[in-house]
N, C-alpha and C positions, 0 to 999 in steps of 0.2 A: 125776849126777841129772837127770831130765827128767820134767817134771810135765806129763801131757796129759789135758785136760778136754773132754769136749762136753756142755755142759748147757743145753738149753732142749727147750720143747715145739713142735713146729712142726705147723701143720695144711696141708696141703698140695695140691692141687688147681683144677681150674677148679669155681667154684662153693663154695670155701672158706669163701668170706664168710656164707654162711647159717648156718656154726657158731656166729658171732659172740658170740650171745644166750646159747648152753647154755654157750660158756668162760666169758662173764663169770659167770655162775652158779655154774661150778665154782671161780673164781678168788674170790668173794664180793666184787667191783669193783661197787656200789651208785650211785658218785657221780664217773664220771670227767671226765677234763680233756680236751677233744679238742685234740691239737696238729697242725697243718696249716698250708698257705699257701694265699694267694690263686688260685695256681694249680691246685690239689688243686679249691679250691670253684667256680672258673669251669668247670672241665671236667667237671663232674656227678658227680665220685667222693667228694665226701664225703656229698652227697645218696643214692647207692648205699649209703652204710654206713650213714647215718641208717636207714633201710628196717630194717636187722636188729638194731637196738636196740630195748630194750623200750618198749613206748608209753608207761608212767608215769615212766622212767629220767630225772631231772635230766640236764640237757645243758649242759655250759660249752664254751666253743668258744675257743680262741684260734689266729687265720688268720695272724697276724703275723710267723712265721717267715722270715728273709731269705735269699738265695739260699745266703750263707754264715753259717750263725748264729753269735750273739755272745753275749756275755755279759749284755749290756743286755738284747737278746730275752728271754733265760732270766729277768732278775730281772720284766719283764713279764709272761710266763707264769706265773710263780712266786707274782706276787703275787694273780693270779685263781686259781690253785688255791688258795691260803691263803684269802681272801676267800669264794669259796664252798662252802669245807670238801672238796674233794674228795679221795678214798681212792684213788685212782690215775689213771691216763695211757693214752688210746689216741693212737697217734701215726701218721697218716695222710698216706702221700707218698712221697718220695723220701728220700735221706739226712740233706737238711738238716731235715726237722721232727723226723726217729728221733734225732738227733743232739741236739737241742732237747730233745727230751722224756728224753731219758737225762740231760741236767744238769738239768732240774727236778725230775725222780726224784731226783736225786740232794742237790739241795742245800734241797728239802722236809722232809729228815728228819737233814740234815747241819748243824754249824755253819759259818758263815760268818765273816768276810764274803766271802772270794774263791774264785772257783769258780777261779782257777790254783792254788790251793794244793792241790788235787785233780788236777793233771796229772802225765802221765808222768814229766816230765822235773826236775818236783818233788818225785818220790818219793811222789805222792798218793796210787797206787793202793793201800798199806796202810792208808791212813786209811777208805775205804770201805767200809760194813758191808751187812750182811744186814738193816737198817734202810732201804735204798732202796725209794721206794714202788713199788707192782708197775705194769707195766707191759704194754700191749699192742702191737703193732705187724703195721701194715698198709700193705705197700711198695705201690706203684703205679708203681714204675719197677723194672728189673732192670740195678741197677749196685753200688751198694753192700754191696748184703747186711746193713746195719746191725741188720735186722731179728732176726739171728741171732749179732750180734759184742757182745763185751763193751767194744767204747770208742766214744767221740765226738768230733770235732772241733768245737771252738769257737773263735772269735775271741774272744781274752781283752780286758780294758779296758786291757791293755797293748799291745794291738795284735798279739801275735804268736800263730799259729792254731796252739792246741795240743791235743794228746789228752789226754782223759780215760779209763779204762777200770778195769774189773774184773770179775772174774764175776759180782758183783752187778749189773753193770748189764747186765747180758743181758736182755732183755725175755722176762716170764713165757712169755708166748705170741707167735710169729711166725704171723699167718695170711694164708699167702702163697695168691694168688687170681690166676692170669694173667690172667684177665680183665680186671683193673683197669689192665692194664700196655696194652691193644691200642689206646688212645686215645693213646697217647705219639705226638708226631710224629715224625718222622725225624730232625732234628737230635740229639735227646736222646736218642733212641731208640740212635744210635751212639756218642755220648758215654757215656752211663752203660752201654753195654752193655762197650765198651773198658773202662770203669772195672773191670768185670767181670774180662774178660779179663787184665788190669793185675795185680790182685791175686792171680789163682790162678797166675801164671808168676812174679809177685816172690815168693810166698809159698815153690812150688815151689822157688826157686834160694835163699832166708835160709841164714844160716850157722847154722842151728839144728837139732837133731835131734829129730825128728817124722815117723818114717814114716809113721802114719796119715794125719797133714796132709800129706804127698807124695803121697799114692793118692789123696787128695781132691782137692787141687789139679789135679792130671794130668787129673782125671774133668772138673773146671769148665772148664780150658784149652781141652779138648777139646770140651766143648760150645762156649762162647763160639766159638770159632774158627770152629766151622760153623755157625753160626745166627746170628751178628751180625747179617753182611750180610743174609741173607734177613730176618731182622725189620725192619732199616731200610726196605729196599725194598716190603716188604709189611708194615704192620701188622696186618694182619687173618689173618696166618699163624699159626693156633693151634699148632700143631708150634713153630716157633721162636718164639714168646712162651713155650711153656711151657718149652722147654730153657734159654734165657736166664734165665728166672727160678729155673732149677735151678743155671745158672753162678754166677747174684750169690750166692745162697745158700751154696753150695760156697766161695766164694771169702773169704766172710768166716767159715766154720766156720774156715778154717786160720788168720784173722787172728794168734791165739795163736801160731803158729810165729814170725811176725814178717815185716815189709813188707821194703823196699829202697829204694835211692837216684832212684828213682821217686818215692816218696811223700815221702821226704825234700827232694827239690825242690818238688812239686807244694805241699807244705802252705806253705812259707812265699810261694810266688808266688799261690796264690789267696789268702792274707792280705792281699796289697798294698791301700792304701786306694786309691780311685781308680778301680779295676777293676771288672767282673763278667766274673769267669772261670771257667768252668765245672769243677770237679775231675776228671772222667772225663775229658774234653778235652785238660786237661794232663797228665794220665796218658801217654794217647795217644799226645801230642807227643811227651814225654821218653822214651817207652820205647826205641826203637830205640837211641838214643845210649848209656843204661845197659845194655841187654843187650850191647851190644859192647865196653864198659869191661868187664864184669863175666866176661870170657872167661877171664880167666887163672886166677879164683878158683874155679871150679865144676867144672871137668874135664869129664867125660861126660855131662853133666847136660843140655847142648844136643842130645844126640843123642836124647835120649827126648824132649825139648821137641819138636825137629824133625818124629820120628816121630808123637807125638800130634796135629802141625798137619798132619800129609801130607804132608811137604815131602820130595825125592825125598832119597836120600843122598847127593847133592853140595853140598845145601844144611845139610845136619846140621852147624852151626858158628853160633857168635853172628853172625857178618855174614849168614849165611844165613837165621837168624830176623829180625835186626833187619830186615833188606831184604822180608821177605814181610811182619812188622807194617808198615812202612814203605806198601808197596802198598797193603795193608787200609783205612791210615788214608785213602789218596787216596780208593780207591773209596769210602770211607763220606762223604766230603766234610769229614774232620777237617782243622781250618785246616794248612796246610803247616810252620806253624813259630809259635814266641813271637811274632814280629814279626805275623806274617800276623793272628794271634792280637787283636792292637793294644798287645802291650806295648812300652812304651818301654827304651832300651839303658842307661840311669841307674840301671835297678832290679838290674842283673845282681849288683852285690857285696851286694847287701841278701838277694837270693835265695841265694847262696852261704853268706852268714853265718847265715842261718836254717837252711837244711840241715844245718851243723854242728850246730847243737843241737836238730835234731829226731829225735826217738825212734827213726823207721824208719834212722835213719844208724846205730844200734847193730848192726841186724841184716842189713844188706846184704851179701853176700858178699866183697866188695872194697870198703873203706872209703876213699872220696874223701878227699884234702884239701882244703882251701879252694879251692887253685890248680884241681886237679881239676873239681871242682864248676863252676868258672867255665869251664871247657874243657864241661864235656857241656853247661851253659846255652848256650854260643854254637856247639855242634854241634847243639842243638836249635832255634836261630834260625831259621832258613829259608833 
């Protein structure tokens, strides 16, 4: 039995931000907590959003979202939410503010004390109810697609980077205006764009039955493959920015099918203390090795992937697709491996252990052993 759901309201186009006030009125949200980060503030994007809010609306701002959101940051934002009597959340930014907003919306309405109790790996999804505080998500990157997804990834107090997820955590409104992504610098355009590409290809290859998700994932992969390089080279390319926003949205729409070993590895890597590692960039680094590893388990799927990517028939294989992704990484300026990204080799064992316990390990088409995860890490070292 397969349960297939796509549940959220999306306003998408250049200029969609102008609909914010009317959409808030429809939702009945009157005292929102704004969850964002200092990068969004300094880029002037919060100012653009603020212009679209009603002049008499009480505004409470939390801009302390870390690059990798933490349970501690959730508590800080939650205290503000409660102290100010907020009745909903507007998340502005990339995946980090949106994931943090989901954690706040959950814990504002559900018993504590631990967020980790609601994580996938601890069976927490069934504890999440419709009482979750309402959210509006306004992305300023084209990567995570968290604006339409049911999950969020948080570094817990335990140090583990874990996912919370439920259909009730899908934002009530995704307000996607590609105009807000046009000031994103090239290295972040590349990293977030490869995040979107990875989501689509991993979801397509995942071992779960969901034909609608497969179709959406292939469309998202085609768009990400075609436009990520253009958007990186010219941030003012409106066609590229529009299509990358679509690719990011579609990649997250299919999350419910499941991801795979790339994310099982990137989650614990991104959670390592003492490092500042970008999630999408890690996905890009791990992707070629995992694609090669998956070949025995996915049959003819690589032929369809290669076709969507426009590769010649001679490259319609795991090796051909992996080589093409590695070449794209190089053109985008992605670090040549984990070592070039700054990782020390004494982290390998910990990453492999974390990957074995990650929820994405369960939906990867070919489940690695710990020893095989170590091999994948070493192959991705550069």
